[in-house]
C-alpha positions in Angstrom: 6.3 20.5 78.2 9.8 22.2 77.6 8.7 23.6 74.3 12.1 22.9 72.6 9.5 21.9 69.8 6.9 23.9 68.4 4.0 22.1 68.8 3.3 18.3 69.4 2.8 17.4 65.8 7.2 18.9 65.8 8.3 16.3 68.1 6.4 13.7 66.8 7.8 14.5 62.7 10.8 14.6 65.2 10.4 11.2 67.0 9.5 10.0 63.0 12.3 11.3 62.0 15.2 9.8 64.3 13.6 6.4 64.5 14.6 5.5 67.5 15.2 1.1 67.8 13.3 -0.8 70.2 15.3 -1.4 73.0 17.2 -4.7 72.4 17.5 -5.9 76.1 16.0 -5.0 79.4 18.8 -2.1 80.3 21.3 -0.1 78.1 24.3 -0.2 80.0 26.8 2.7 80.4 30.6 1.7 81.5 34.1 3.5 80.8 36.0 0.9 78.0 38.3 -0.6 80.9 35.3 -2.6 82.2 34.4 -4.7 79.5 35.1 -7.9 79.2 37.4 -9.5 76.4 35.1 -10.1 73.0 32.5 -7.3 74.5 32.3 -4.7 71.9 30.2 -1.6 72.5 27.8 0.2 70.0 28.8 3.3 70.4 31.7 5.5 72.5 31.1 8.5 74.0 33.7 11.1 75.6 32.6 14.3 77.8 34.8 17.1 77.5 35.6 20.6 77.1 36.5 22.4 73.3 40.3 21.6 73.5 39.9 17.6 73.9 36.6 17.4 71.4 38.4 19.5 68.5 41.1 16.8 68.7 38.8 14.5 68.3 37.0 16.4 65.9 40.1 16.6 63.8 40.7 13.0 64.2 37.6 11.9 62.8 37.9 14.0 59.5 41.5 12.3 59.2 40.6 8.9 59.3 37.5 9.0 57.5 38.2 11.8 55.0 34.8 13.5 55.6 34.3 16.8 56.3 31.0 16.3 57.6 31.7 13.2 59.8 31.0 15.6 62.9 27.4 16.3 62.9 25.4 18.2 65.5 21.4 17.8 65.5 18.8 18.7 67.4 18.1 16.1 69.9 17.9 15.2 73.7 21.3 14.3 75.8 20.6 10.8 75.6 19.8 11.7 72.0 23.3 13.0 71.1 25.3 9.9 73.0 23.1 6.7 72.1 20.4 7.5 69.2 21.3 10.0 67.1 24.7 7.8 66.4 22.7 4.3 65.9 20.3 6.1 64.0 23.1 7.3 61.1 25.0 4.0 61.3 21.6 2.3 60.6 21.3 4.6 57.5 25.1 3.7 56.4 26.4 6.3 57.7 29.2 6.8 59.7 29.3 9.8 62.3 29.9 11.4 65.1 28.0 13.6 67.5 28.6 16.8 69.1 25.9 16.9 71.4 25.8 18.0 75.0 23.2 21.3 74.0 20.2 19.9 76.1 18.7 22.7 78.4 17.0 20.2 80.4 20.7 18.1 80.4 23.0 21.1 80.7 23.1 21.2 84.6 24.7 17.1 84.8 27.7 18.6 82.3 30.7 20.0 83.9 30.7 23.5 83.1 31.8 24.1 79.6 31.5 20.4 79.2 29.8 18.8 76.0 29.7 15.2 74.3 31.0 13.3 71.9 29.8 10.2 70.4 30.9 7.9 68.0 30.3 4.2 67.1 32.4 1.7 67.9 34.0 1.2 64.3 35.2 4.9 64.0 36.7 5.0 67.6 38.3 1.5 66.7 40.2 3.4 63.1 41.0 6.7 65.0 42.8 4.6 67.9 44.6 2.7 65.3 45.5 5.6 62.8 46.3 8.7 65.8 49.6 7.7 65.1 49.3 9.1 61.6 47.7 12.8 62.5 48.2 15.9 63.6 48.1 14.5 67.2 51.9 14.0 66.9 52.6 17.3 66.0 54.3 20.7 68.2 50.3 22.1 67.0 48.6 19.5 69.5 51.8 19.9 72.3 50.9 23.5 72.1 46.7 22.4 72.4 47.9 20.0 74.9 49.4 22.9 77.4 45.9 24.7 76.6 44.1 21.2 77.8 46.2 21.0 80.8 45.6 24.9 81.9 42.0 24.3 81.7 42.2 21.5 83.8 44.2 23.2 86.4 41.8 25.8 86.6 39.0 24.0 87.1 40.7 21.4 89.5 41.0 18.5 88.0 44.1 15.7 86.8 46.6 15.5 84.0 46.3 17.2 80.5 46.9 14.4 77.9 
């Protein structure tokens, strides 16, 4: 009924292609990393932010993997961007981060100018371990951090790290 694809057949082809796995449990839990218990590991890590922050994640993912196409933005609903697509790629042996938040039906749940960036835990862990080697320690990133702070101030939010 939303008319995001041209026909019911196109929707069926989409679901056949993305092939979402059956839910492994009764509930899917989304929570901050700080609330994970020792030994508990998420499958996917998702960020929600504006372009400067997401640009940093995008470039860091490329830095860590050497894959110039490590970040993808496939068609789909918001939930597919933060969970289904990252798991789809991983199940096929491809480590990809997914830029999303474009679903017109879900935009009302995002802050203005906010998009999502979701990636498998393994890629996130590698990014956390290797960021000190990257552009994030350069004067260029210091300039971006100033823009992040200005954006946060304009939107009435906290610090700009």
